[in-house]
C-alpha positions in Angstrom: 242.7 -41.8 38.3 245.8 -42.7 40.3 246.6 -46.3 40.7 247.7 -47.9 44.1 251.0 -49.6 43.0 253.7 -51.2 45.1 257.4 -51.6 44.4 258.8 -55.2 44.6 262.1 -55.5 46.3 264.2 -58.7 45.8 265.4 -60.3 49.1 267.4 -63.5 49.3 266.9 -66.3 51.9 269.7 -68.9 52.5 268.7 -71.7 54.8 269.4 -75.4 55.4 266.3 -76.7 53.7 267.1 -80.3 54.2 266.3 -80.0 58.0 263.0 -79.4 59.7 264.6 -76.4 61.4 265.2 -74.7 58.1 261.6 -75.2 57.1 260.5 -73.9 60.5 262.5 -70.8 60.1 261.3 -70.2 56.5 257.7 -70.5 57.6 258.3 -67.9 60.3 259.9 -65.5 57.7 256.9 -65.9 55.4 254.4 -65.4 58.2 256.3 -62.3 59.3 255.9 -60.6 55.9 252.3 -61.6 55.7 251.5 -60.2 59.1 253.6 -57.0 58.4 251.9 -56.1 55.1 248.5 -57.0 56.5 248.9 -54.4 59.2 250.8 -51.9 56.9 248.8 -52.2 53.7 249.6 -48.6 52.8 253.4 -49.2 52.5 254.7 -48.8 49.0 257.3 -51.6 49.0 256.9 -55.4 49.0 259.6 -57.9 49.8 259.9 -60.7 47.3 261.7 -63.7 48.8 264.2 -65.7 46.7 264.9 -68.9 48.6 268.1 -70.9 48.3 269.2 -74.1 50.0 272.6 -74.1 51.6 272.5 -77.9 51.7 274.2 -77.7 55.2 277.5 -76.8 53.6 279.6 -73.7 53.7 280.4 -73.9 50.0 276.7 -74.3 49.2 275.8 -71.3 51.3 278.5 -69.2 49.6 277.3 -70.3 46.1 273.7 -69.5 47.0 274.6 -66.0 48.2 276.7 -65.4 45.1 273.8 -66.4 42.9 271.4 -64.1 44.8 273.7 -61.1 44.6 274.9 -61.6 41.0 271.8 -62.9 39.2 268.8 -61.8 41.4 270.4 -58.5 42.6 269.0 -59.1 46.1 269.0 -56.0 48.2 269.5 -58.0 51.4 270.0 -61.7 52.4 268.3 -63.3 55.4 270.5 -66.1 56.7 272.5 -68.3 56.7 271.5 -69.9 60.0 274.9 -71.3 61.1 278.2 -69.5 62.1 280.5 -71.4 59.7 278.3 -70.7 56.7 277.8 -67.0 57.6 281.6 -66.6 57.8 281.9 -67.3 54.1 278.9 -65.3 53.0 279.6 -62.1 55.0 282.6 -61.2 52.8 280.3 -61.2 49.8 277.9 -58.9 51.5 280.6 -56.4 52.4 281.9 -56.5 48.8 278.5 -55.9 47.2 277.2 -53.6 50.0 274.3 -56.1 50.6 273.2 -56.5 54.2 273.5 -60.1 55.6 270.9 -60.5 58.3 271.6 -63.7 60.3 269.4 -65.0 63.1 271.4 -68.2 63.7 275.1 -67.3 63.5 275.8 -66.7 67.2 279.6 -66.9 67.2 281.5 -63.9 68.7 284.1 -64.3 66.0 281.5 -62.9 63.5 281.7 -59.3 64.7 279.6 -56.6 63.1 282.4 -54.2 64.0 284.6 -56.0 61.5 281.9 -56.5 58.8 279.9 -53.4 58.1 277.1 -55.2 56.4 276.7 -58.0 58.9 273.7 -57.9 61.2 273.4 -60.4 64.0 269.7 -60.5 64.7 270.4 -63.1 67.4 272.1 -63.3 70.7 275.9 -63.3 70.6 277.3 -66.3 72.4 279.6 -64.0 74.4 276.5 -62.4 76.1 275.9 -65.6 78.2 279.4 -66.0 79.6 278.7 -63.7 82.5 275.7 -65.8 83.5 277.9 -68.9 83.5 280.6 -67.2 85.6 277.9 -66.0 88.1 276.7 -69.6 88.5 280.3 -70.7 89.2 280.6 -67.9 91.8 277.3 -68.7 93.5 278.3 -72.3 94.1 282.0 -71.6 94.9 283.4 -73.8 92.2 287.1 -72.9 91.4 287.8 -75.0 88.3 285.9 -75.7 85.1 286.6 -77.5 81.9 284.9 -76.3 78.7 283.8 -79.0 76.2 283.2 -77.5 72.8 282.9 -78.4 69.1 285.8 -77.9 66.9 284.4 -75.3 64.5 283.7 -71.6 64.2 280.7 -71.9 66.5 282.6 -73.7 69.2 285.9 -71.9 69.6 284.5 -68.4 69.0 283.1 -68.1 72.5 286.1 -69.7 74.4 288.2 -66.5 74.8 285.2 -64.7 76.3 284.3 -67.6 78.5 287.8 -68.0 80.0 288.1 -64.2 80.6 284.8 -64.2 82.4 285.8 -67.2 84.6 289.1 -65.6 85.5 287.4 -62.5 86.7 285.6 -64.6 89.4 288.8 -66.6 90.2 287.8 -69.7 88.3 290.6 -71.6 86.7 290.4 -73.5 83.3 293.0 -76.3 83.7 292.0 -78.0 80.4 290.0 -77.5 77.3 288.2 -80.4 75.6 287.7 -80.0 71.9 285.4 -82.5 70.1 285.3 -82.8 66.3 281.8 -82.5 64.7 282.6 -85.9 63.1 284.0 -87.6 66.2 283.0 -91.3 66.7 281.6 -92.7 69.9 285.0 -94.3 70.6 286.8 -90.9 70.3 284.2 -89.2 72.5 284.6 -91.9 75.1 288.4 -91.6 75.1 288.1 -87.9 75.7 285.7 -88.3 78.5 287.9 -91.0 80.2 290.7 -88.4 80.1 288.4 -85.9 81.9 287.6 -88.6 84.6 291.3 -88.8 85.6 291.3 -85.1 86.4 290.3 -83.5 89.7 287.8 -81.1 88.1 284.2 -82.2 88.1 282.6 -79.1 86.5 282.1 -79.2 82.7 280.7 -76.5 80.5 279.2 -77.9 77.2 279.1 -75.6 74.2 277.8 -77.3 71.1 274.6 -78.0 69.2 272.1 -80.7 70.2 273.1 -83.5 67.7 276.7 -83.7 69.1 275.8 -82.6 72.6 273.3 -85.5 73.0 276.0 -88.0 72.1 278.4 -86.4 74.7 275.8 -86.8 77.5 274.9 -90.3 76.4 278.5 -91.5 76.5 279.0 -89.6 79.9 276.0 -91.5 81.3 277.5 -94.8 80.1 280.9 -94.4 81.7 279.6 -93.0 85.0 280.1 -89.2 84.6 276.5 -88.4 85.3 276.7 -89.7 88.9 276.7 -87.7 92.1 279.5 -85.2 92.4 279.6 -84.1 88.7 278.4 -80.7 87.4 277.3 -80.2 83.8 276.4 -76.7 82.5 275.0 -76.2 78.9 275.2 -73.0 77.0 272.1 -71.7 75.1 273.3 -73.5 72.0 271.7 -76.6 73.4 269.1 -75.3 75.8 267.5 -73.1 73.2 266.8 -76.2 71.1 265.7 -78.6 73.8 262.1 -78.4 72.4 263.4 -80.3 69.3 264.7 -83.4 71.1 262.7 -86.5 71.9 261.6 -87.2 75.5 263.9 -90.2 75.6 266.9 -88.0 75.0 266.4 -86.3 78.4 267.3 -89.5 80.3 271.2 -89.1 80.1 270.9 -85.4 80.9 269.3 -85.6 84.3 270.6 -83.0 86.7 272.2 -80.8 84.0 272.1 -77.0 84.4 271.5 -74.8 81.3 271.6 -71.1 80.4 268.7 -70.3 78.1 267.6 -67.2 76.3 264.7 -65.6 78.1 261.6 -64.8 76.0 258.8 -62.8 77.7 255.4 -64.5 77.6 252.9 -62.3 75.7 249.5 -62.9 74.2 250.9 -62.0 70.8 253.5 -64.8 71.1 250.9 -67.3 72.3 248.6 -66.5 69.4 251.5 -66.8 66.9 252.5 -70.2 68.2 249.0 -71.5 67.6 248.9 -70.0 64.1 252.4 -71.2 63.2 251.8 -74.8 64.3 248.6 -75.0 62.3 250.3 -73.5 59.2 253.5 -75.6 59.5 251.5 -78.9 59.8 249.6 -78.0 56.7 252.8 -77.3 54.7 254.8 -80.1 56.2 252.5 -83.0 57.0 255.4 -85.5 57.3 257.1 -83.6 60.1 255.4 -84.6 63.4 255.6 -83.0 66.8 257.4 -79.9 65.5 257.9 -77.1 68.0 258.7 -73.4 67.6 262.0 -72.4 69.1 263.9 -69.1 69.7 265.5 -69.2 66.2 262.1 -69.1 64.6 261.2 -66.0 66.7 264.4 -64.3 65.7 263.7 -65.2 62.0 260.3 -63.6 62.3 261.7 -60.4 63.9 264.5 -60.2 61.4 262.1 -60.3 58.4 259.9 -57.7 60.1 262.9 -55.4 60.7 264.0 -55.7 57.1 260.5 -54.8 55.8 260.5 -51.7 58.0 264.0 -50.7 56.8 263.1 -51.2 53.1 260.1 -49.0 53.4 262.2 -46.3 55.1 264.7 -46.3 52.3 262.0 -45.5 49.7 261.0 -46.8 46.3 263.7 -45.5 44.1 267.0 -46.9 42.8 266.8 -50.5 43.9 269.6 -51.2 41.4 273.1 -52.6 41.2 276.0 -50.7 39.7 278.2 -52.9 37.5 282.0 -52.8 37.9 284.3 -51.8 35.1 286.4 -54.9 34.8 288.2 -56.4 31.8 290.2 -59.5 31.0 289.8 -62.8 32.6 287.5 -62.4 35.7 285.8 -64.9 38.0 282.3 -64.9 39.3 283.5 -63.4 42.6 284.6 -60.3 40.7 281.7 -60.1 38.2 278.9 -58.7 40.3 277.7 -55.2 40.9 277.4 -53.0 44.0 274.0 -52.2 45.5 273.1 -48.5 45.3 270.7 -48.7 48.2 273.1 -50.7 50.5 274.4 -47.7 52.6 270.9 -46.3 53.1 269.5 -49.7 54.0 272.3 -50.3 56.5 271.5 -47.1 58.3 267.8 -47.9 58.2 268.4 -51.3 59.8 270.5 -49.8 62.6 267.7 -47.3 63.5 264.9 -49.8 63.5 263.2 -50.3 66.9 260.0 -52.3 67.7 258.6 -54.8 70.0 258.9 -58.2 68.4 258.0 -61.8 69.3 261.4 -62.4 71.1 261.2 -59.1 73.0 262.4 -55.6 72.3 264.2 -55.5 68.9 267.2 -53.2 68.7 270.4 -53.6 66.7 273.2 -51.6 68.4 276.3 -51.6 66.2 274.7 -54.5 64.2 274.2 -56.7 67.3 270.8 -57.6 68.8 270.6 -56.5 72.4 269.5 -58.8 75.2 270.2 -58.7 78.9 268.2 -61.6 80.4 268.8 -65.4 80.6 266.9 -68.1 82.3 268.7 -70.8 84.4 267.1 -74.2 83.8 267.6 -77.6 85.4 266.9 -80.8 83.4 264.8 -83.2 85.4 262.4 -85.9 84.3 261.3 -85.5 80.7 261.8 -81.8 80.4 263.3 -78.7 81.9 262.3 -76.4 84.8 263.3 -72.9 85.6 265.3 -72.3 88.8 266.2 -68.7 88.4 267.3 -65.8 86.1 270.4 -63.8 85.3 270.1 -60.2 84.4 272.7 -57.7 83.5 271.7 -55.4 86.4 271.2 -57.8 89.2 272.9 -61.1 88.0 271.4 -64.2 89.7 267.8 -63.9 91.0 265.1 -66.3 91.9 262.6 -64.5 89.7 262.4 -61.4 87.6 260.0 -59.5 90.0 262.9 -59.0 92.3 263.6 -56.6 95.0 266.9 -55.2 96.2 267.0 -58.0 98.9 266.7 -60.8 96.3 270.0 -60.0 94.7 272.5 -62.8 95.4 275.5 -62.2 97.6 277.4 -65.4 96.6 274.5 -67.3 98.2 272.8 -70.3 96.4 269.7 -69.6 98.4 268.4 -67.3 95.8 267.9 -70.1 93.3 265.1 -72.6 93.4 265.9 -76.2 94.5 268.1 -78.1 92.1 268.3 -81.8 91.3 271.9 -82.6 90.5 273.3 -85.6 88.6 272.7 -88.8 90.4 269.4 -87.4 91.7 271.3 -85.7 94.5 270.1 -82.5 96.3 273.5 -81.9 97.8 275.6 -79.2 96.0 278.6 -80.8 94.4 281.9 -79.4 95.6 283.3 -79.3 92.0 286.3 -81.5 92.4 287.3 -85.0 93.4 290.5 -87.0 93.9 290.2 -89.4 91.0 290.5 -93.1 92.0 291.6 -94.0 88.6 294.2 -91.2 88.3 297.6 -90.7 89.8 298.1 -90.5 93.5 299.0 -87.1 95.0 302.6 -86.6 95.7 302.8 -84.7 99.0 306.2 -83.5 100.2 307.3 -83.1 103.8 310.5 -81.5 105.3 313.0 -83.6 107.1 314.1 -82.3 110.5 316.3 -83.6 113.2 314.4 -81.6 115.8 311.0 -80.1 116.3 309.4 -83.4 115.1 306.2 -82.5 116.9 305.0 -80.9 113.7 306.0 -83.6 111.2 308.0 -86.7 111.8 310.2 -88.6 109.4 311.7 -91.9 110.6 314.3 -94.2 109.1 313.2 -97.7 108.1 315.4 -100.1 110.0 315.6 -102.5 107.0 315.8 -100.4 103.9 317.5 -97.4 105.7 315.2 -95.1 103.8 313.2 -92.2 105.2 309.5 -92.7 105.8 307.1 -89.9 106.6 304.1 -90.8 108.7 301.2 -90.9 106.3 301.2 -91.0 102.5 304.0 -88.4 102.2 307.3 -88.1 100.3 310.3 -86.9 102.4 312.2 -84.0 100.9 315.7 -85.3 101.2 319.1 -85.8 99.6 320.8 -89.1 99.1 322.5 -88.8 102.5 319.2 -88.5 104.3 319.6 -84.8 104.9 316.8 -82.3 104.0 316.9 -81.6 100.2 317.2 -77.9 100.6 315.7 -74.9 102.3 312.0 -74.4 102.9 311.8 -72.0 100.0 313.2 -74.8 97.7 310.7 -77.2 99.1 307.8 -74.9 98.3 309.2 -74.3 94.8 308.9 -78.0 94.1 305.1 -77.5 94.2 305.4 -74.8 91.6 307.4 -76.9 89.3 305.0 -79.8 89.8 307.5 -82.2 91.5 305.0 -82.3 94.4 301.3 -81.9 94.3 301.3 -80.4 97.8 303.6 -79.8 100.8 302.5 -80.3 104.4 304.4 -79.5 107.6 305.7 -76.4 109.3 305.6 -74.2 106.2 305.4 -70.5 107.0 303.0 -68.4 104.9 305.0 -65.5 103.6 304.5 -63.0 100.7 307.2 -64.1 98.3 306.1 -67.8 98.5 302.5 -66.9 97.8 303.5 -65.5 94.4 303.7 -68.9 92.9 301.8 -71.3 95.2 298.6 -71.2 97.2 298.4 -71.6 101.0 295.6 -72.9 103.1 294.5 -70.9 106.1 297.1 -71.0 108.9 296.8 -73.6 111.6 299.2 -72.1 114.1 300.0 -68.7 115.7 301.9 -66.3 113.6 305.0 -64.2 114.1 308.8 -64.4 114.6 310.1 -63.5 118.1 313.4 -63.4 120.0 314.1 -65.7 122.9 316.8 -64.9 125.4 318.1 -66.3 128.8 316.5 -64.8 131.9 318.0 -64.0 135.3 316.6 -63.1 138.7 317.0 -59.4 139.1 316.0 -59.2 142.8 318.8 -57.0 143.9 320.9 -57.3 147.1 322.4 -53.9 146.8 322.5 -51.5 149.8 321.0 -48.8 147.6 318.0 -50.7 146.4 315.8 -48.3 148.3 316.5 -45.7 145.6 315.4 -48.0 142.8 311.6 -47.8 143.1 311.7 -44.2 141.7 313.6 -43.0 138.6 316.2 -40.3 139.2 313.9 -37.8 137.4 311.1 -38.5 139.9 313.5 -38.3 142.8 314.7 -34.8 141.7 311.2 -33.6 140.9 309.9 -34.8 144.3 312.8 -33.1 146.2 312.2 -29.8 144.4 308.5 -29.9 145.2 309.2 -30.5 148.9 311.4 -27.4 149.0 309.0 -25.4 146.9 305.9 -26.3 149.1 307.9 -25.5 152.3 308.8 -22.1 150.8 305.2 -21.4 149.8 303.9 -22.2 153.3 306.6 -20.1 154.9 305.6 -17.1 152.8 302.0 -17.5 153.6 302.6 -18.0 157.4 305.7 -15.7 158.1 303.8 -12.5 159.0 301.1 -14.1 161.2 302.6 -17.3 162.7 305.3 -17.2 165.4 306.4 -20.8 164.4 307.6 -19.4 161.1 309.6 -16.5 162.5 313.0 -16.1 164.1 316.6 -15.8 162.9 317.3 -16.5 159.2 318.9 -19.9 159.8 316.1 -21.0 162.0 313.5 -20.0 159.4 315.4 -21.9 156.6 315.4 -24.9 158.9 311.6 -24.5 159.5 311.1 -24.5 155.6 312.9 -27.9 155.2 311.6 -29.4 158.4 308.0 -28.6 157.7 308.0 -29.8 154.1 309.9 -33.1 154.6 308.1 -33.9 157.8 304.9 -34.3 155.7 306.3 -37.6 154.5 305.5 -39.2 157.8 302.9 -36.6 158.7 305.0 -35.5 161.8 304.9 -31.7 161.4 303.9 -30.0 164.7 303.7 -26.4 163.4 300.2 -24.9 163.4 299.0 -23.5 160.2 297.1 -20.2 160.6 296.5 -19.0 157.1 293.6 -20.5 155.0 295.7 -20.2 151.9 298.5 -22.3 153.5 296.0 -24.8 154.7 294.7 -25.1 151.1 298.2 -25.8 149.8 299.1 -28.2 152.6 296.0 -30.3 152.2 296.7 -30.8 148.5 300.4 -31.6 149.1 299.6 -34.1 151.8 297.4 -35.9 149.3 300.3 -36.0 146.8 302.7 -37.3 149.5 300.2 -40.0 150.4 300.1 -41.3 146.8 303.9 -41.0 146.4 304.7 -42.9 149.7 302.1 -45.6 148.9 303.5 -46.2 145.4 307.1 -46.2 146.7 306.2 -48.7 149.5 304.5 -51.1 147.1 307.3 -50.9 144.5 310.1 -51.4 147.1 308.2 -54.4 148.7 307.9 -56.0 145.3 311.6 -55.6 144.6 312.5 -57.1 148.0 310.1 -60.0 148.0 308.9 -61.0 144.5 311.2 -62.9 142.1 312.0 -60.5 139.3 312.9 -62.5 136.2 314.5 -60.2 133.6 315.9 -60.9 130.2 319.7 -60.7 129.8 319.1 -59.0 126.4 316.4 -56.3 126.2 316.3 -55.6 122.4 317.9 -56.1 119.0 319.9 -52.9 119.2 321.7 -54.3 122.3 322.6 -57.4 120.3 323.9 -55.4 117.4 325.8 -53.0 119.7 327.5 -55.8 121.7 328.2 -57.9 118.6 326.6 -61.0 120.1 326.0 -64.2 118.3 322.4 -65.0 117.3 320.8 -68.4 116.6 318.2 -69.4 114.0 316.7 -72.7 112.9 318.5 -74.3 110.0 316.7 -74.0 106.6 314.3 -71.3 107.9 313.5 -68.0 106.2 314.5 -66.4 109.5 318.0 -66.2 108.2 317.0 -63.7 105.5 315.1 -61.8 108.1 318.1 -61.5 110.3 320.2 -60.3 107.4 317.6 -57.6 106.8 318.0 -56.5 110.4 321.7 -55.8 109.7 323.2 -58.8 111.6 326.6 -59.8 110.5 326.4 -63.2 108.8 329.4 -64.4 110.8 327.4 -63.8 114.0 324.5 -66.1 112.9 324.6 -69.6 114.2 322.2 -72.4 113.0 320.6 -75.0 115.2 318.3 -77.9 114.3 316.6 -78.9 117.6 315.7 -77.5 121.0 318.5 -79.4 122.5 321.1 -77.7 120.2 319.6 -74.3 120.9 319.9 -74.9 124.7 323.5 -76.0 124.3 324.3 -72.9 122.3 322.8 -70.7 124.9 324.8 -72.4 127.7 328.1 -71.7 125.8 327.5 -68.0 125.3 329.0 -65.8 122.6 332.5 -66.0 124.0 332.6 -69.8 123.6 331.0 -69.9 120.1 327.4 -70.1 121.4 324.6 -67.6 121.2 323.1 -64.8 123.3 319.7 -64.9 121.6 317.7 -66.9 119.2 315.1 -65.9 116.6 312.4 -68.3 115.5 308.7 -68.6 114.9 306.3 -68.6 117.8 305.2 -72.2 117.5 308.9 -73.3 117.8 309.5 -70.9 120.7 306.5 -72.3 122.6 307.9 -75.7 122.1 311.3 -74.7 123.4 309.9 -72.9 126.4 307.8 -75.9 127.3 311.0 -77.8 127.9 313.1 -75.0 129.4 310.6 -72.7 131.0 312.8 -71.5 133.8 315.7 -70.6 131.6 314.4 -68.5 128.7 311.7 -66.1 127.8 310.4 -64.4 124.6 311.1 -60.7 124.2 309.3 -58.2 122.2 309.0 -57.1 119.4 307.3 -59.8 117.4 307.7 -59.7 113.6 304.4 -60.5 111.9 304.0 -63.6 109.7 300.9 -65.6 108.8 301.7 -68.8 110.6 302.0 -72.4 109.3 299.9 -73.6 106.3 299.7 -76.3 103.7 301.0 -75.6 100.2 299.2 -76.4 97.0 299.6 -75.3 93.3 298.0 -72.0 92.3 294.2 -72.4 91.8 294.0 -75.8 93.4 290.4 -76.7 94.3 291.7 -78.4 97.4 292.7 -75.1 99.1 289.2 -73.8 100.1 288.0 -77.2 101.3 291.1 -77.9 103.4 291.0 -74.3 104.7 287.4 -74.9 105.9 288.5 -78.1 107.6 291.3 -76.3 109.3 288.8 -73.7 110.6 286.7 -76.5 112.1 289.7 -77.9 113.9 291.1 -74.6 115.2 287.7 -73.4 116.4 287.0 -76.6 118.4 288.5 -78.2 121.5 290.5 -80.5 119.2 293.1 -77.8 118.7 293.6 -77.4 122.4 294.2 -81.2 122.7 296.7 -81.0 119.8 298.7 -78.2 121.5 298.8 -80.1 124.8 300.2 -83.1 123.0 302.8 -80.9 121.2 303.9 -79.1 124.4 303.7 -82.1 126.7 300.9 -80.3 128.7 303.4 -78.0 130.2 302.7 -74.3 130.7 305.1 -71.4 131.2 303.7 -68.4 133.0 306.6 -66.1 132.1 307.2 -67.3 128.6 306.9 -63.7 127.3 308.4 -60.9 129.3 307.8 -57.3 128.2 311.0 -55.4 128.5 310.3 -52.2 130.5 311.7 -50.5 133.6 310.3 -51.6 137.0 311.0 -48.1 138.5 308.2 -45.6 138.9 308.7 -42.7 136.5 307.6 -39.1 136.6 305.0 -39.8 133.9 302.9 -41.6 136.4 302.7 -38.6 138.7 302.8 -35.6 136.4 299.1 -34.9 137.0 299.6 -34.8 140.8 302.6 -32.5 140.5 300.6 -30.3 138.1 297.7 -30.0 140.6 300.0 -29.3 143.6 302.1 -26.7 141.7 299.0 -25.0 140.3 297.5 -24.7 143.8 300.7 -23.3 145.3 301.1 -20.7 142.6 297.5 -19.7 143.0 297.9 -19.2 146.8 301.1 -17.2 146.2 299.4 -14.9 143.7 296.4 -14.3 146.0 298.7 -13.5 149.0 300.9 -11.1 146.9 297.9 -9.3 145.5 296.5 -8.8 149.0 299.8 -7.7 150.5 300.5 -5.2 147.7 297.0 -3.8 148.0 297.4 -3.2 151.8 300.7 -1.4 151.2 299.8 0.4 148.0 300.7 3.8 149.6 304.3 2.8 149.4 304.1 2.0 145.7 302.1 5.1 144.9 304.0 7.6 147.1 305.0 10.8 145.1 308.1 11.3 147.2 310.9 11.7 144.7 313.4 10.7 147.3 312.4 7.1 147.3 313.6 5.0 144.3 312.1 1.8 143.1 314.9 -0.1 144.9 314.1 1.7 148.2 310.4 1.0 147.8 311.1 -2.7 147.2 313.4 -2.8 150.2 310.7 -1.1 152.3 308.1 -3.7 151.1 310.5 -6.5 152.1 310.9 -5.0 155.6 307.2 -4.7 155.9 306.9 -8.4 154.9 309.4 -9.4 157.6 307.4 -7.6 160.3 304.5 -9.1 162.1 301.0 -8.4 160.9 299.6 -7.0 164.1 296.2 -6.7 162.5 295.9 -10.5 162.3 293.8 -12.2 164.9 296.7 -14.4 165.9 298.4 -11.3 167.6 295.3 -10.0 169.3 294.8 -10.6 173.1 291.6 -9.3 174.8 291.7 -7.9 178.4 289.1 -6.1 180.7 288.3 -2.4 179.9 289.1 0.4 182.4 287.9 3.9 183.3 286.4 5.7 180.4 286.1 2.6 178.3 289.6 2.9 176.9 291.1 -0.5 176.8 294.8 -0.6 177.6 296.7 -3.4 175.9 300.2 -3.9 177.2 302.6 -4.8 174.6 303.8 -8.3 175.2 307.5 -8.9 175.1 307.4 -10.5 171.6 305.1 -7.8 170.1 306.4 -4.8 168.3 307.0 -1.4 170.0 305.3 1.7 168.8 308.3 2.7 166.7 307.9 -0.7 164.9 304.2 -0.3 164.5 304.2 3.2 163.0 306.1 4.3 160.0 309.7 5.2 160.8 310.3 8.9 160.6 313.3 8.3 158.4 311.2 6.4 155.9 310.0 9.6 154.4 312.6 12.2 155.6 315.8 13.6 154.3 318.7 12.1 156.2 320.1 15.6 156.9 316.9 17.2 158.2 314.7 17.1 161.2 311.3 15.4 160.8 308.1 15.9 162.7 305.8 13.0 162.7 302.3 12.9 164.2 301.7 10.2 166.8 298.6 8.2 167.0 297.0 10.5 169.7 297.1 13.5 167.4 300.4 14.9 168.9 303.6 15.3 167.1 307.0 14.1 168.1 310.2 15.5 166.8 313.0 13.2 165.8 316.3 14.0 164.5 317.9 11.7 162.1 320.3 10.6 164.7 320.6 7.0 165.2 321.8 7.4 168.8 318.8 9.3 169.9 316.5 7.0 172.0 313.0 6.8 170.8 310.2 7.0 173.5 308.3 3.8 174.1 304.5 4.0 174.6 301.5 2.0 175.1 299.3 1.2 172.2 296.0 2.7 172.7 293.0 0.8 171.4 289.5 2.1 171.2 
């Protein structure tokens, strides 16, 4: 009969047994194996635990691991439970191919990618840095100081934390390192140093024993008052259940990032069972609570039991090394034969544990959720969560609308240090620290922006306010504005205020606030009254192109009307010179609407109506422009653009020390033509001299200075386009200064209120200049303004001509289609021209009705100006050979013989009309 046998597998456990935490973790491991084999009684393997005490020492942990590998031949080791101890043990595991499964070593420096047989069945500390950086981003804090313990656990996370903070533009100006053995005096000295800094946001990364001492000392010296921000990593928040209620007192208002554990019935039942069992085994330990490390220990033991069963029951042996000579204990142990298989089995193990879903990806436990807690009273309360997918949320049952957009509204209410509900701004000017050194420029002019005066007694420069003048020993400005800004970068000044322009190259090494003035660099030039007294001013309202175009259209329209009216209107007939005169007279008389010729043709009427509309627009515009030139003062700049300055070689002015000098050089101005001035009075004097006398013809400066100059000399100068874009005046601070966003917000409050209007009125003496900026453009009307009208008039005229020609050619198509070979194309065109020159007797304009006689035949006597019969009918010679006699039928059916003799008189007759 077959027997139900199990295979024992040796497994080592290395814990700090001199602490209650170590006992708690051991009880969880034991309960995990009991629960596992109770539910998997058919499994063939059984883990046999061999427990070793590390004695809270790295050497003790290494010795315990060495004993388990060499003497017990443990197939795996659970523990140690601290990062420094694990660092020593993991090398032994790699050498012997024995998996080291730690649930307490959270330091990122212990990377499973560097140690094949290391398994971190715990959250890596680096996984929480994104949650911390999200908190910084939500509340808009720009600086933070990490305070961490000086060991493997402490400094392992710092590179990851600073990288995460930099990604959200948070600066780390200082790192505070606390020794694990630091005294209260040493801790106090370090905290006093932090008090002298501007930063008020501190991130604490250490275990509770040292962390509680930090908070207690901070409370004592006043660093837990209103305005401070303290954030704990999960190294402390995960173990808050271990501390006494009295220890919460100095931690009031602290925020913490805590590992999130889903609440399940299995976990609740286990807590009850564990507490009962732990009290039985450790009756001297009172008020013990289960924490996250106990849950990870439980899950780690369960995963190992799964993996051992998956490997099988064979070959749980060690292979000895072939060594000779003097060897140490570190060399005299074998290599596990099941190590590689067990490693793969651990990596593939997946199950739902007490701490959540258990999965080791590349040897690291995966977790994507943290809880944000706030210490208040005698405990903690959850205020939100951080998830990898959605970052900060109020609760886990979120929607798309609950994802934060840099808004603190998606966290529950927070009680801050000092029992304040107001969000700290994250920085303060320390009262016990050094005073800010604020530099200001020294200027002889334009003191409306910043004023530096001489002390009458000491003869030193004094800036209004708590400022330091930027000057040389002789009282002059200590350099250019670029040099003044650079003094902030090299920390000679903590800030610079005044008329400092925000430009790109300066922003590379300092930070600017938002601008408080208009931006741009413009040109200012003298102006003159351009109201002309010339006898030819009447020609100026229109450009010469428009004059020429208008004249051509007058002639063209007159010609079109003559063509349309010539055959049917006596007013457009007569000798050639007379007809030419009619063309000009009719078209140009439309200017004053004085034409007396009657228009008979509908096509001509169509053309004339449109042309009269065009003439009306032209004359109205001309009249308005000429009236403006004769009556309104026309202030025009003496220089219209930069090209004119360069072409004439004029001198150009700029304010001394300004970046405008570099701009003018970029615009290709000769440096010898550039003249500096320091005040509006000097600029005005230079303008009055002119280039010929060493003065200037134009000045370049920023718009605020130009407005100030124009407020004093409004009638003499004007700004001329173009304007070169800049970002205006701002205050200068070091890169990453926490003062920048707050001062920028204050500037916005001022510029958006009536206060800014009052300030400008004070600067500019409440003067206004209506013509301070003059666009340089021609005052004459150009053809572009009337191109649409000319297009309509020209199109209508061409359309009327085309209709007339088509109709005329159709009526005389027999001339074009005649098969008489004696008529060439030239003769036919000449014939059509003669036909065009004759009256169109079929038109109603040449018909005159009289009474009928006799048999109803109406006799119409040809009037003196009407054509004779020979003009009305086709000339016999039109279709005859010049040397022959032609016989042409008359209109009564008879025929008349003509010879081609020009001297023969042709008979005149009456025109018979039916």
